[in-house]
PANU-93570 format. One record per residue (C-alpha): residue number from 1; z, y, x; residue in one letter. Coordinates in steps of 0.25 Angstrom, whole numbers, always signed. Each point is the difference from the previous one (the first is absolute). Layout:
<recs>
(NUM; (Z; Y; X); a) ...
</recs>
This chain:
<recs>
(1; (+0; +0; +0); m) (2; (+4; +10; +11); e) (3; (-14; -3; +7); a) (4; (-7; +3; -13); l) (5; (+7; +13; -2); l) (6; (-3; +4; +14); r) (7; (-15; -3; -2); l) (8; (+0; +8; -13); n) (9; (+7; +12; +7); e) (10; (-10; -1; +11); f) (11; (-11; +2; -10); h) (12; (+7; +11; -7); n) (13; (+5; -8; -12); g) (14; (-13; -3; -6); k) (15; (+0; -15; -1); y) (16; (+13; -2; -9); f) (17; (+12; +6; -5); e) (18; (+14; -5; +3); p) (19; (+9; -4; -12); i) (20; (+13; -7; -1); a) (21; (-1; -14; +7); k) (22; (-15; +1; +1); g) (23; (-13; +7; +1); l) (24; (-9; +6; -10); k) (25; (-15; -1; +5); f) (26; (-9; +11; -3); k) (27; (-15; +0; -1); q) (28; (-2; -7; +13); y) (29; (-4; -15; +0); v) (30; (-3; -10; +11); g) (31; (+9; -7; +10); v) (32; (+12; +3; +10); i) (33; (+4; -9; +11); q) (34; (+13; +1; +6); v) (35; (+2; -10; +11); d) (36; (-3; -13; -7); g) (37; (+2; +5; -14); l) (38; (-12; +4; -8); s) (39; (+1; +9; -13); i) (40; (-12; +1; -9); e) (41; (-2; +11; -10); i) (42; (-10; -3; -11); h) (43; (-8; +10; -8); p) (44; (+5; -4; -13); k) (45; (-4; +11; -10); a) (46; (+6; -7; -13); d) (47; (+14; -6; +1); k) (48; (-2; -10; -11); n) (49; (-12; -7; +8); d) (50; (+4; -12; +8); p) (51; (+1; +2; +15); d) (52; (-10; -11; +3); r) (53; (-11; +9; -7); k) (54; (+2; +11; +10); w) (55; (+1; -9; +13); k) (56; (-14; +3; +5); g) (57; (-3; +13; -7); v) (58; (+3; +9; +13); l) (59; (-9; -8; +9); l) (60; (-11; +0; -11); k) (61; (+1; +15; -2); m) (62; (+0; +3; +15); l) (63; (-12; -9; +1); q) (64; (-7; +8; -11); s) (65; (+3; +13; +7); c) (66; (-6; -5; +13); g) (67; (+14; -1; +7); k) (68; (-2; -15; +2); l) (69; (-13; -8; +4); k) (70; (-4; -9; -11); a) (71; (+1; -12; +8); q) (72; (+14; +3; +4); s) (73; (+5; +2; -14); a) (74; (-7; -12; -7); g) (75; (+6; -11; -8); p) (76; (+5; -7; +12); a) (77; (+10; +12; +2); h) (78; (+1; +6; -14); v) (79; (+4; -13; -7); n) (80; (+12; -3; +9); k) (81; (+13; -1; -7); q) (82; (+7; +6; +12); h) (83; (-9; +11; +4); l) (84; (+3; +8; +12); n) (85; (-8; +13; +1); l) (86; (+4; +2; +15); l) (87; (-6; -14; +3); e) (88; (-13; +4; -6); v) (89; (-1; +13; +8); y) (90; (+4; -7; +12); f) (91; (-10; -11; -2); e) (92; (-11; +11; -2); m) (93; (+4; +7; +13); f) (94; (+0; -12; +8); l) (95; (-13; -4; -5); g) (96; (-6; +13; +4); e) (97; (+6; -1; +14); l) (98; (-7; -14; +1); e) (99; (-13; +6; -3); d) (100; (+2; +11; +10); l) (101; (+4; -11; +11); i) (102; (-13; -8; -4); r) (103; (-9; +13; +2); k) (104; (+7; +5; +12); g) (105; (+10; +12; +2); f) (106; (-6; +13; +3); v) (107; (+3; +6; +14); k) (108; (+1; +15; +3); k) (109; (+1; +9; +12); y) (110; (+13; +6; +3); r) (111; (+7; +7; +12); k) (112; (+10; -8; +8); r) (113; (+9; +6; +10); t) (114; (+6; -11; +10); a) (115; (+0; -5; +14); n) (116; (-13; -7; +5); q) (117; (-4; -7; +12); k) (118; (-13; +7; +1); a) (119; (-2; +15; -2); l) (120; (-7; +2; -14); r) (121; (+0; +12; -8); g) (122; (+9; +12; +2); k) (123; (+11; -1; +11); l) (124; (+13; +5; -6); e) (125; (+5; +6; +13); f) (126; (+15; +3; -4); a) (127; (+2; -13; -6); g) (128; (-7; -7; +11); h) (129; (+9; +6; +10); l) (130; (+12; -3; -8); q) (131; (-4; -15; -2); r) (132; (-8; -4; +12); n) (133; (+8; +5; +12); l) (134; (+2; -14; +5); i) (135; (-12; -7; -7); h) (136; (-11; +8; +7); k) (137; (-11; -10; -5); e) (138; (+2; +4; -15); r) (139; (-5; +12; -7); f) (140; (+6; +7; -12); y) (141; (-11; +4; -9); t) (142; (-5; +4; -14); t) (143; (-13; -8; -3); h) (144; (-7; -5; -12); e) (145; (+1; -14; -5); v) (146; (-7; -8; -11); y) (147; (+9; -9; -8); d) (148; (+6; -3; -13); p) (149; (+12; +9; +2); e) (150; (-1; +10; -11); h) (151; (+6; +5; -13); l) (152; (-7; -9; -10); l) (153; (+5; -13; +7); h) (154; (+14; +6; +2); q) (155; (+0; +2; -15); i) (156; (-5; -14; -3); l) (157; (+10; -6; +10); l) (158; (+12; +8; -6); k) (159; (-4; -6; -14); a) (160; (-2; -14; +5); l) (161; (+14; +1; +6); d) (162; (+6; +3; -13); i) (163; (-8; -11; -7); v) (164; (+5; -10; +11); d) (165; (+14; +5; -3); q) (166; (+0; -2; -15); f) (167; (-9; -12; -1); s) (168; (+10; -9; +9); m) (169; (+1; -14; -7); g) (170; (-12; +3; -9); s) (171; (-14; -6; +0); r) (172; (-5; +12; +6); l) (173; (+9; -1; +12); s) (174; (-10; -9; +8); d) (175; (-12; +9; -3); v) (176; (+8; +12; +5); c) (177; (+4; -7; +13); k) (178; (-14; -4; +2); r) (179; (-5; +14; -2); i) (180; (+10; +6; +9); l) (181; (-4; -10; +11); f) (182; (-15; +5; -1); s) (183; (+4; +15; -1); f) (184; (-4; +8; +12); p) (185; (+12; +3; +10); e) (186; (+3; +15; -4); i) (187; (+13; +8; +1); e) (188; (+9; +0; -12); r) (189; (+3; +14; -4); r) (190; (+7; +7; -12); s) (191; (-10; +5; -10); i) (192; (+3; +13; -7); s) (193; (-5; +4; -14); v) (194; (-9; +11; +6); s) (195; (-7; -10; +9); k) (196; (-3; -9; -12); l) (197; (-6; +12; -7); e) (198; (-8; +4; +12); s) (199; (-9; -12; +0); i) (200; (-15; +3; +0); t) (201; (-10; -12; +0); l) (202; (-14; +1; +5); n) (203; (-12; -10; -1); r) (204; (+6; -8; +11); k) (205; (+13; -2; -6); t) (206; (-4; +0; -15); r) (207; (+4; -15; +0); a) (208; (+14; +3; +2); y) (209; (+1; +8; -13); e) (210; (+6; -11; -9); n) (211; (+10; -5; +10); a) (212; (+5; +14; +3); l) (213; (+2; +3; -15); q) (214; (+9; -12; -1); l) (215; (+7; +3; +13); a) (216; (+3; +14; -4); i) (217; (+6; -5; -13); l) (218; (+9; -10; +7); i) (219; (+5; +10; +10); i) (220; (+3; +11; -10); k) (221; (+8; -10; -9); n) (222; (+8; -6; +12); h) (223; (+14; +5; +1); s) (224; (+6; -5; +13); p) (225; (+15; +4; +0); d) (226; (+1; +10; -11); i) (227; (+13; +8; +2); s) (228; (+3; -9; +12); h) (229; (+1; -12; -9); g) (230; (-3; -14; +6); q) (231; (-9; -6; -11); e) (232; (-15; -2; +2); r) (233; (-6; +7; -12); m) (234; (-14; +1; -5); l) (235; (-4; +6; -14); s) (236; (-14; +0; -6); l) (237; (+2; +8; -13); l) (238; (-11; +6; -9); f) (239; (+2; +12; -10); d) (240; (-4; -6; -13); m) (241; (-3; +14; -6); n) (242; (-11; +2; +11); q) (243; (-5; -14; +0); l) (244; (-1; +0; -16); w) (245; (-8; +13; +1); e) (246; (-9; -5; +11); e) (247; (-2; -13; -8); y) (248; (-4; +7; -13); i) (249; (-9; +10; +8); l) (250; (-8; -12; +6); k) (251; (-1; -7; -13); s) (252; (-5; +12; -7); l) (253; (-11; +2; +11); h) (254; (-4; -14; -1); r) (255; (-1; +0; -15); d) (256; (-7; +13; -2); t) (257; (-12; -3; +9); r) (258; (-13; +4; -6); g) (259; (+7; +6; -13); t) (260; (-1; +15; +3); g) (261; (+15; +1; +1); i) (262; (+5; +7; +13); k) (263; (+14; -4; +5); v) (264; (+7; +8; +11); n) (265; (+14; -2; +6); g) (266; (+9; +10; +5); q) (267; (-7; +13; -4); e) (268; (+8; +12; +3); s) (269; (+0; +15; -4); k) (270; (+9; +11; +5); p) (271; (+11; +3; -10); f) (272; (+10; +10; +7); w) (273; (+0; +5; +14); r) (274; (-1; -13; +9); y) (275; (+3; -10; -12); n) (276; (-12; -8; -6); y) (277; (-1; -8; -13); l) (278; (-6; -14; +3); k) (279; (-2; -10; -11); p) (280; (-1; -14; +3); d) (281; (-14; -3; -6); i) (282; (-10; +10; -6); v) (283; (-11; -6; -9); i) (284; (-13; +8; -5); r) (285; (-10; -4; -10); k) (286; (-10; +9; -8); g) (287; (+7; +13; +4); g) (288; (+13; -5; -4); k) (289; (+12; -3; +9); t) (290; (+11; -10; -1); f) (291; (+13; +0; +9); i) (292; (+8; -13; +3); i) (293; (+14; +0; +7); d) (294; (+4; -14; +4); t) (295; (+15; -4; -1); k) (296; (+5; -14; +4); w) (297; (+14; +1; -6); k) (298; (+0; -1; -15); q) (299; (+6; +12; -7); p) (300; (+14; +0; -5); h) (301; (+1; -3; -15); n) (302; (-15; -1; -1); g) (303; (-1; +16; +1); t) (304; (-6; +8; +12); p) (305; (+9; +10; +6); s) (306; (-2; +15; -3); v) (307; (-3; +3; +14); s) (308; (-12; -10; +0); d) (309; (-5; +6; -13); l) (310; (+0; +14; +6); r) (311; (-7; -5; +12); q) (312; (-11; -6; -8); m) (313; (-1; +13; -8); y) (314; (-2; +7; +13); a) (315; (-11; -10; +4); y) (316; (-7; +3; -13); c) (317; (+0; +15; +2); r) (318; (-4; +0; +14); f) (319; (-11; -10; -2); w) (320; (-4; +4; -14); n) (321; (+2; -15; -4); a) (322; (-1; -5; -14); d) (323; (+9; -12; +1); k) (324; (+11; -4; +10); a) (325; (+6; -14; +1); l) (326; (+13; -4; +6); l) (327; (-3; -15; +4); l) (328; (+10; -10; +2); y) (329; (-1; -15; +3); p) (330; (+5; -9; -12); g) (331; (-4; -7; -13); k) (332; (-9; +9; -9); h) (333; (+7; +9; -9); v) (334; (-9; +8; -10); e) (335; (+2; +15; +3); k) (336; (-8; +12; -5); s) (337; (-3; +13; +6); f) (338; (+8; +11; -4); n) (339; (-4; +15; +3); p) (340; (+10; +10; +7); y) (341; (+6; +10; -10); r) (342; (-4; +12; +8); t) (343; (-8; +13; -4); d) (344; (-1; +7; +14); d) (345; (-13; -5; +4); f) (346; (-13; +3; -6); f) (347; (-15; -3; +3); e) (348; (-10; +12; -3); v) (349; (-14; -4; -5); t) (350; (-6; +5; -12); e) (351; (+13; +1; -6); s) (352; (+14; -2; +4); i) (353; (+5; -15; -1); t) (354; (+13; -6; +4); r) (355; (-2; -10; +11); v) (356; (+6; -14; -4); n) (357; (+6; -6; +12); h) (358; (+5; -14; -4); q) (359; (+9; -11; +7); c) (360; (+5; -14; -2); k) (361; (+7; -11; +6); m) (362; (-8; -13; +3); g) (363; (+3; -14; +5); f) (364; (-9; -9; +6); v) (365; (+4; -15; +5); s) (366; (-2; -4; +14); v) (367; (-3; -14; -4); f) (368; (-11; -6; -8); k) (369; (+5; -5; -14); t) (370; (+9; -12; +1); e) (371; (-3; -1; +15); s) (372; (+7; +2; +13); d) (373; (-13; +6; +6); e) (374; (-3; +15; +1); l) (375; (-9; +5; -11); d) (376; (-14; +3; +7); p) (377; (-4; +10; -11); e) (378; (+13; +8; +0); i) (379; (-9; +13; +3); g) (380; (-7; -3; -14); k) (381; (+13; -1; -6); r) (382; (+4; +14; +5); v) (383; (-13; +6; -5); l) (384; (+3; -6; -14); e) (385; (+14; +7; +1); l) (386; (-7; +14; +3); l) (387; (-10; -2; -12); e) (388; (-11; +4; +8); i) (389; (-13; +0; -9); d) 
</recs>
């Protein structure tokens, strides 16, 4: 418990809320591993649904959003009763490294300062006098070398060491050891966030892209000695609000191809000084605009909060939208659009007409009817809720 509290504090309290004799998890789902203990948090939207139904939902949604390769999140993984998200990502990472080993590691030029038996490059005179007063046959120089000692491999090795630490005793341990044996001999160095964010790839290193993305994910979620604790800790947690938004956006893109409906995510407009309004999804068809704001957590007592309704009204005004939809996961509940009772905004054409902005709550099931599989036509269900002609 203390280790989890330190982890939460390290991440500014965003993962869960401490309560009496326990923890209340927020919108983050995934897996936390502390030493040998793994805690899995499933993205259960409806508390009345059986747990088994939500077992593989996270992996399937990550796959649909392009955060997992299809072959890595297939039935062999998703149907496991004891699914371990860390193991899936570890396996993907090790697979990428095996591909790089087969293709051959990229070497780069770098400057190296060291003692040499032959004069090569620039003689560092002060260092030479300090180190070689006795050994006259040596030269302390700065020269160029062409080897695999560079940042990309340092990042991959750092992530590989983490995987090795957390896969002990698992089926991936032997694979990890074999890759470590084949990895080029490079110096192990600490990797800062700024270094991770400074990576640039070129034509020669483009093959490293997938492996680096996974390595960065593993390194950023590793917490070695939080607040001087002794536990080995790794968390891989996803914000379901963001994932739900991205999943709906990608589903709408897929289901509106060739229909004349345009779907955009994260449009923004200036609101006040440096503040911007940014609805999750904006849909346009035939000169009409529709706004969608996705919410993973279902509303209390089946009623949206006043702040959410005000936010949707602001979106309607700034985008001149006809309809706005607060979209939640869950079983379909028939709801109707209701206009905002305001008279402060008018449209001037041949006559003065009150603009009729409308909003409603909408629920769309993640699953196909009577199935544990994701609904492949969820985008069409959303369009039906918007009542787009």
